[in-house]
C-alpha positions in Angstrom: -42.2 -25.7 -9.6 -43.4 -27.3 -6.5 -41.1 -24.6 -4.8 -43.0 -22.0 -6.7 -45.8 -23.3 -5.7 -45.1 -23.7 -1.9 -44.1 -20.0 -1.9 -46.1 -18.3 -4.0 -43.0 -16.9 -6.4 -40.1 -18.4 -8.3 -36.5 -18.0 -7.1 -35.2 -15.7 -9.5 -38.1 -13.2 -8.6 -36.5 -13.6 -5.2 -32.8 -12.8 -6.3 -34.4 -9.9 -8.3 -36.4 -8.2 -5.1 -35.3 -4.8 -3.8 -34.7 -6.4 -0.4 -32.3 -8.6 -1.6 -30.4 -6.0 -4.1 -30.1 -3.7 -1.3 -28.7 -6.2 1.4 -26.3 -7.5 -1.5 -24.8 -4.0 -2.2 -24.6 -3.3 1.5 -22.8 -6.4 2.2 -20.4 -5.5 -1.2 -19.7 -1.7 0.0 -19.0 -3.0 3.5 -16.8 -5.7 2.4 -14.6 -3.7 -0.1 -14.3 -0.9 2.4 -12.9 -3.3 5.3 -10.7 -4.9 2.7 -9.6 -1.7 1.3 -8.2 -0.1 4.5 -7.1 -3.0 5.8 -4.9 -3.3 2.1 -3.8 0.5 2.4 -3.0 0.4 5.7 -0.5 -2.6 5.2 0.6 -1.2 2.1 1.5 2.3 3.0 3.0 1.0 6.5 5.4 -1.5 4.3 6.2 1.0 1.9 7.8 3.6 4.7 9.5 1.1 6.5 11.4 0.5 3.2 12.2 3.6 2.5 13.6 4.3 5.9 15.5 1.5 5.9 17.3 1.5 2.4 17.7 5.6 2.9 19.5 4.8 6.4 21.6 2.0 4.6 22.6 5.1 2.2 20.5 3.7 -0.8 18.1 5.1 -3.1 14.6 3.6 -2.5 14.0 3.6 -6.0 16.5 2.1 -7.5 18.9 1.0 -5.0 21.8 3.1 -6.2 24.2 4.3 -3.2 23.5 7.7 -2.8 25.5 8.0 0.7 27.9 9.6 -0.9 26.4 12.4 -3.0 26.1 16.0 -1.5 22.6 17.3 -0.6 20.9 20.1 -2.3 19.7 23.1 -1.0 16.2 21.9 0.1 17.8 19.3 1.9 17.1 16.4 -0.4 19.8 13.9 -2.1 19.2 13.5 -5.7 19.7 10.2 -7.0 22.4 10.3 -10.1 21.2 7.1 -11.8 17.2 7.6 -11.5 16.9 11.5 -10.6 14.7 10.3 -7.3 15.0 13.1 -4.4 15.3 11.8 -0.8 15.8 13.4 2.6 18.9 11.1 3.4 20.2 12.1 7.4 23.9 12.2 7.0 25.9 10.1 9.3 23.1 7.4 9.6 24.8 4.7 8.0 23.9 1.2 9.2 26.9 -0.5 8.0 29.3 -1.8 10.9 32.3 0.4 11.0 35.4 -1.9 10.5 38.0 -2.1 13.8 41.4 -2.1 13.2 
């Protein structure tokens, strides 16, 4: 009550003022936009690196089935016999070390 007399309005009225609401929505949208941008950059970068690494190793990125022995289709994609995913696998880029005999 003393605060209301000193300021001239109640704290609840101040929280519902248009200026306070505009500030809240501005900060919420700005923070959400920045966090969404950072999240999307991190997730997409990690996903593309994982796909590239698995296809170089001769594995299907969707199910980890060996696809390096499969023949590519006419469009250049290798279809995984396990899950049906189609991936562009560069032939001869297997990362396994060669055995020296």
